[in-house]
C-alpha positions in Angstrom: 0.0 0.0 0.0 1.2 3.5 -0.8 0.6 6.6 1.3 -2.6 7.3 -0.8 -4.0 3.9 -0.1 -3.6 2.4 -3.5 -2.4 -1.2 -3.8 0.9 -1.7 -5.4 0.6 -3.5 -8.6 3.6 -5.0 -10.5 2.0 -4.0 -13.8 2.5 -0.3 -12.8 6.2 0.1 -12.0 5.9 3.9 -12.1 4.1 3.8 -8.7 7.3 2.7 -6.9 9.1 5.9 -5.9 12.6 6.0 -4.6 11.3 6.5 -1.0 8.8 3.6 -1.3 11.6 1.2 -2.6 13.9 2.3 0.2 11.1 1.7 2.8 10.3 -1.7 1.3 13.9 -3.0 1.0 15.5 -0.8 3.8 19.3 -1.4 3.8 19.0 -3.8 0.8 17.9 -1.0 -1.4 20.4 -0.2 -4.3 19.7 3.3 -5.9 20.1 3.3 -9.7 23.3 4.7 -11.0 22.8 8.0 -12.7 24.8 9.4 -15.5 26.0 13.0 -15.8 28.5 14.9 -13.7 30.2 13.3 -10.7 31.7 10.0 -10.1 30.0 6.7 -10.5 29.5 4.2 -7.6 32.1 1.6 -8.5 31.2 -0.9 -5.8 27.4 -0.4 -5.2 26.6 -3.9 -6.0 29.1 -5.7 -3.8 32.0 -7.9 -4.8 30.1 -11.1 -5.3 26.7 -12.7 -4.8 24.6 -10.7 -2.2 23.2 -12.5 0.7 19.3 -12.5 1.0 18.0 -10.4 3.8 14.8 -10.7 5.6 13.1 -7.8 4.0 14.0 -9.2 0.5 12.6 -12.6 1.4 9.3 -11.1 2.6 8.7 -9.7 -1.0 8.9 -13.3 -2.5 5.4 -14.4 -3.7 3.9 -11.0 -3.3 4.7 -10.0 -7.0 5.8 -12.0 -10.0 9.3 -13.3 -10.0 10.2 -11.1 -12.9 9.0 -7.9 -11.1 10.6 -9.0 -7.9 13.9 -9.5 -9.6 13.6 -5.9 -11.1 12.8 -4.4 -7.7 15.6 -6.2 -5.9 18.1 -5.8 -8.8 18.7 -9.6 -8.9 18.4 -12.1 -11.6 15.2 -13.9 -12.4 16.9 -17.3 -11.8 18.1 -16.2 -8.3 14.6 -15.0 -7.3 12.9 -18.1 -8.7 15.3 -20.6 -7.0 15.1 -18.8 -3.7 11.4 -18.8 -3.7 11.2 -22.5 -4.5 13.8 -23.2 -1.8 11.7 -21.4 0.8 8.5 -23.2 -0.3 6.7 -19.9 -1.3 4.1 -20.3 -4.0 4.2 -18.0 -7.0 1.9 -15.0 -7.2 -0.1 -16.5 -10.0 -0.2 -20.3 -9.5 -1.0 -22.5 -12.6 -4.8 -22.7 -13.0 -6.1 -26.3 -13.4 -8.3 -27.3 -16.2 -12.0 -27.8 -15.1 -14.3 -30.5 -16.4 -16.2 -27.9 -18.6 -13.1 -26.6 -20.1 -11.8 -30.1 -20.9 -15.1 -30.8 -22.8 -14.6 -27.9 -25.0 -11.2 -29.2 -26.3 -11.7 -30.9 -29.6 -15.2 -29.6 -30.0 -14.6 -25.8 -30.3 -11.7 -24.2 -32.2 -8.6 -23.7 -30.2 -8.9 -19.9 -30.4 -12.5 -20.1 -29.0 -11.4 -22.4 -26.1 -8.5 -19.9 -25.3 -11.0 -16.9 -25.4 -13.5 -18.7 -23.1 -10.9 -20.0 -20.6 -8.7 -16.9 -20.6 -5.7 -18.9 -21.7 -3.4 -18.6 -24.6 -4.0 -20.5 -27.8 -0.8 -22.3 -27.5 -1.9 -23.6 -24.1 -5.2 -24.9 -25.5 -3.4 -26.6 -28.4 -0.9 -28.3 -26.1 -3.8 -29.5 -23.8 -5.7 -30.8 -26.7 -2.8 -32.7 -28.1 -1.9 -34.1 -24.7 -5.5 -35.6 -24.5 -5.1 -37.0 -27.9 -8.1 -35.1 -29.6 -8.0 -33.8 -33.1 -8.9 -30.3 -34.3 -12.7 -29.8 -34.6 -12.3 -28.1 -38.0 -10.3 -31.0 -39.5 -12.2 -32.5 -42.5 -11.5 -35.9 -44.0 -10.7 -35.7 -47.7 -13.6 -36.8 -49.9 -13.3 -40.3 -51.4 -11.9 -40.8 -54.8 -14.4 -41.1 -57.7 -13.9 -43.2 -60.7 -13.7 -40.0 -62.9 -10.8 -38.7 -60.7 -9.0 -42.1 -60.8 -9.3 -42.1 -64.5 -7.2 -39.0 -64.7 -4.4 -40.5 -62.4 -1.4 -41.6 -64.6 -2.5 -39.8 -67.8 -1.0 -36.5 -66.7 1.5 -35.4 -64.1 0.5 -35.4 -60.4 0.5 -31.6 -60.3 -1.7 -31.3 -63.4 -4.1 -33.9 -62.0 -4.2 -32.2 -58.6 -4.9 -28.9 -60.3 -7.9 -30.3 -62.3 -9.6 -32.2 -59.5 -8.7 -29.8 -56.7 -6.3 -32.0 -54.7 -2.7 -31.7 -53.8 0.0 -33.2 -55.8 1.1 -35.3 -52.8 -2.4 -36.8 -52.5 -2.4 -37.6 -56.2 1.1 -39.3 -55.8 -0.2 -41.4 -52.9 -3.3 -42.4 -54.9 -1.2 -43.3 -57.9 1.1 -45.6 -55.9 -2.0 -47.2 -54.3 -3.3 -48.0 -57.8 0.0 -49.6 -58.8 1.3 -46.8 -60.9 4.2 -45.8 -58.7 7.0 -45.9 -61.5 5.1 -43.4 -63.8 6.5 -40.0 -64.2 9.8 -41.2 -62.7 12.3 -38.6 -63.4 15.3 -40.8 -62.9 17.4 -40.9 -66.1 19.1 -43.9 -67.5 22.9 -44.0 -67.2 24.8 -43.9 -70.5 28.2 -45.6 -71.1 29.8 -42.2 -71.3 28.4 -41.3 -67.8 29.5 -44.6 -66.4 33.2 -43.9 -67.6 33.2 -40.8 -65.5 32.6 -42.7 -62.2 35.6 -43.0 -60.0 37.7 -40.5 -62.0 36.8 -37.5 -59.9 34.9 -37.2 -56.6 31.1 -37.9 -56.5 30.3 -34.4 -55.8 32.0 -33.2 -59.0 30.3 -35.9 -61.2 26.9 -35.0 -59.7 27.4 -31.4 -60.5 28.5 -32.2 -64.1 25.6 -34.6 -64.8 23.0 -32.7 -62.9 22.3 -35.6 -60.6 22.2 -36.0 -56.9 25.3 -37.2 -55.0 23.5 -40.2 -53.6 22.5 -41.3 -57.1 26.1 -41.2 -58.3 27.4 -43.0 -55.3 24.8 -45.7 -55.6 25.6 -46.2 -59.2 29.3 -46.3 -58.7 28.9 -48.9 -55.9 26.7 -51.0 -58.1 29.5 -51.1 -60.8 32.1 -51.8 -58.0 34.1 -48.8 -58.9 36.3 -47.4 -56.1 35.7 -43.8 -55.1 38.0 -40.9 -55.9 38.4 -39.5 -52.4 41.1 -36.8 -52.0 41.7 -38.0 -48.4 42.3 -41.6 -49.6 45.4 -42.5 -51.6 45.0 -45.1 -54.4 48.2 -47.0 -54.5 49.7 -48.1 -57.8 52.0 -51.0 -58.6 54.9 -48.6 -59.0 54.3 -47.1 -55.5 54.1 -50.5 -53.9 57.5 -51.4 -55.4 58.9 -48.4 -53.4 57.7 -49.8 -50.1 60.7 -51.0 -48.0 63.3 -49.5 -50.2 63.6 -46.2 -48.2 62.4 -45.1 -44.7 58.7 -44.7 -44.4 58.8 -41.0 -43.6 60.9 -40.3 -46.7 58.5 -42.3 -48.9 55.5 -40.5 -47.3 57.1 -37.1 -48.1 57.8 -38.2 -51.8 54.3 -39.5 -52.4 52.5 -36.7 -50.5 50.8 -39.0 -48.1 50.8 -39.4 -44.3 53.4 -41.7 -42.5 50.5 -43.7 -41.1 49.2 -44.4 -44.7 52.7 -45.6 -45.7 53.2 -47.8 -42.6 49.7 -49.3 -42.9 50.2 -50.1 -46.7 53.7 -51.6 -46.0 52.3 -53.9 -43.2 49.4 -54.9 -45.4 51.8 -56.0 -48.1 54.1 -57.8 -45.5 57.1 -55.6 -46.5 59.9 -55.2 -43.8 60.9 -51.7 -42.8 64.2 -50.1 -43.3 65.5 -48.2 -40.2 67.7 -45.3 -41.5 68.5 -44.2 -38.0 71.9 -45.0 -36.5 72.4 -47.6 -33.9 71.5 -46.8 -30.3 74.3 -45.4 -28.3 74.9 -46.0 -24.5 74.0 -42.3 -23.8 70.7 -42.8 -25.6 69.9 -46.0 -23.8 70.5 -44.2 -20.5 67.6 -41.8 -21.4 65.1 -44.5 -21.8 62.6 -44.6 -18.9 63.6 -41.3 -17.5 60.7 -39.5 -19.4 57.8 -40.5 -21.4 58.5 -42.2 -24.8 57.2 -39.3 -26.8 59.5 -36.9 -24.9 62.5 -39.1 -25.5 61.6 -39.5 -29.1 61.6 -35.7 -29.5 64.9 -35.3 -27.8 66.7 -38.0 -29.9 64.8 -37.2 -33.2 63.3 -40.7 -33.3 59.8 -42.1 -33.5 57.9 -42.8 -30.3 57.4 -46.5 -31.6 61.1 -46.9 -32.0 61.8 -45.6 -28.5 59.1 -47.9 -27.1 60.5 -50.9 -28.8 64.1 -50.2 -27.7 63.0 -49.6 -24.1 61.0 -52.9 -24.1 63.9 -54.8 -25.6 66.2 -53.6 -22.7 63.5 -54.4 -20.1 63.3 -50.8 -18.9 59.9 -49.7 -17.3 58.0 -46.8 -18.9 57.9 -43.3 -17.4 54.4 -42.3 -17.8 52.0 -40.0 -16.0 49.6 -42.9 -15.8 51.9 -45.6 -14.9 54.5 -44.1 -12.5 57.0 -46.3 -10.7 57.4 -44.7 -7.2 60.9 -44.4 -5.7 61.9 -43.8 -2.1 62.8 -40.3 -3.0 59.4 -39.7 -4.5 57.7 -41.1 -1.5 59.7 -38.8 0.8 58.1 -35.8 -0.7 54.5 -36.9 0.2 52.9 -34.9 2.9 55.8 -32.5 3.2 54.7 -30.2 0.3 51.2 -29.7 -1.2 50.1 -32.3 -3.6 49.9 -29.7 -6.4 53.6 -28.8 -6.0 54.6 -32.4 -5.7 52.7 -33.3 -8.8 54.6 -30.4 -10.7 57.9 -31.6 -9.5 57.4 -35.3 -10.4 55.6 -34.6 -13.7 52.4 -36.4 -12.6 48.8 -35.5 -12.1 47.6 -34.2 -8.8 45.2 -37.2 -8.4 48.1 -39.6 -8.8 50.0 -37.9 -6.0 46.9 -37.7 -3.8 46.1 -41.5 -4.4 49.8 -42.4 -3.5 49.8 -40.3 -0.4 46.5 -41.9 0.9 47.7 -45.3 0.1 50.7 -44.7 2.2 48.6 -43.3 5.0 50.3 -39.9 4.9 48.4 -36.7 5.7 48.3 -33.8 3.3 50.3 -30.6 3.7 47.8 -27.8 3.2 49.3 -24.4 2.3 47.7 -22.2 4.8 47.2 -18.5 4.3 48.9 -16.0 6.5 47.2 -14.7 9.6 45.0 -11.7 9.5 46.5 -8.5 10.8 44.7 -5.6 12.6 45.2 -3.4 9.6 43.5 -5.9 7.3 40.6 -6.4 9.7 40.1 -2.7 9.8 39.4 -2.6 6.1 36.5 -5.1 6.4 33.1 -3.5 5.7 34.6 -0.2 4.5 34.5 -1.3 0.9 33.2 -4.2 -1.2 34.7 -7.6 -0.4 36.2 -7.8 -3.9 38.0 -4.5 -3.5 39.3 -5.5 0.0 40.6 -8.9 -1.5 42.3 -7.1 -4.3 43.9 -4.6 -2.0 45.3 -7.0 0.6 46.1 -10.0 -1.9 43.5 -12.5 -0.7 40.4 -14.1 -2.2 37.0 -12.5 -2.1 35.7 -15.7 -0.4 38.3 -15.5 2.2 37.5 -11.8 2.9 33.7 -12.6 3.1 34.3 -15.4 5.6 36.6 -13.4 7.8 34.1 -10.5 7.8 31.3 -12.8 8.7 33.4 -14.4 11.5 33.9 -10.9 13.0 30.2 -10.0 12.6 31.0 -7.0 10.4 28.1 -5.8 8.1 28.8 -5.9 4.4 29.5 -2.7 2.5 26.2 -1.1 1.2 25.2 1.5 -1.3 24.3 4.0 1.4 27.8 4.0 2.6 29.1 4.5 -0.9 26.7 7.4 -1.3 27.9 9.0 1.9 31.5 8.5 0.9 31.0 10.4 -2.3 28.8 13.0 -0.8 25.6 12.0 -2.5 
């Protein structure tokens, strides 16, 4: 109620004056930022998510969630979830369909049902479909007469539909029912010249040249058992097969313009042994095996990861992997002395691997604690938004908020900001 005795309506936001909003929300009220001369309020909204006050929660359910969100300057999702969490019903609860309204569905047009029930036409349509009822104005097509069926097949479906007042789709369905489904088939016969084009270029190019669909070209090519001309797939010739095994795979791949995997797969399929152009393994290279992952060793020695893995297995050296790590006494001595994140970074492992190993050994975690709060830092709490305090003293906004709540210091509000700037 306003001072004049009028009821506050959410459909009339102009009735809410600055004084009325301040009276309703009290210290939770946030005055709108105004442009023009002077400085803006940089921290009027707080550093993070604002806590719900008792005055704000009392407004839930009195207006629509959208209007409440506008008044409180919160998001619609925040207002909706808070109201549901507190068990407060909405301002306009969903109205159930009565027996009389349900009898109208399917008998009257949807627009008429919506007008009588005061609902939207979409709501009437959804309810009618949910009940499995058809539209009342739906008319069954008239049966086919012998005269109409005599025209089917003599002309095109569109021409027959135009003459008898039916759709071309309905004529097509009737023609197939009468056993004339292959009439007016636009599929063209393939000529020998067109068949010679199959497989020479990609199917998309042939379809563009012949004015056919890509699916039709692909189906015809597969029927003739002609391989596709795919730019991503290399068709090996007999001359290229003769080069397999005569040079390293990477060199042959570079010469033919294909990937190394394609050359290796083709060589293995032809049962051709490979030629290793790399020099023999030196003792210094063997010492590196197992000290780092295989891909890292391969990058250092300019070898392939497969070659490094084969050499390591031949020498019986366990792998060095982030997934399969062989823990040593020196590794275990770090557990619990430094945080898991730092230990994982030193050993080149994941944080979960270090945490699982520490728990398996029954060692407690070493938590990196933040420094103690000083009196100067406590004096800043509540004088500015938590985010600004956190940025100034080098702490997190969550830590600042928890410290402020532990000391029972009120959060920084817009009124304090207004007084600070003389507004």
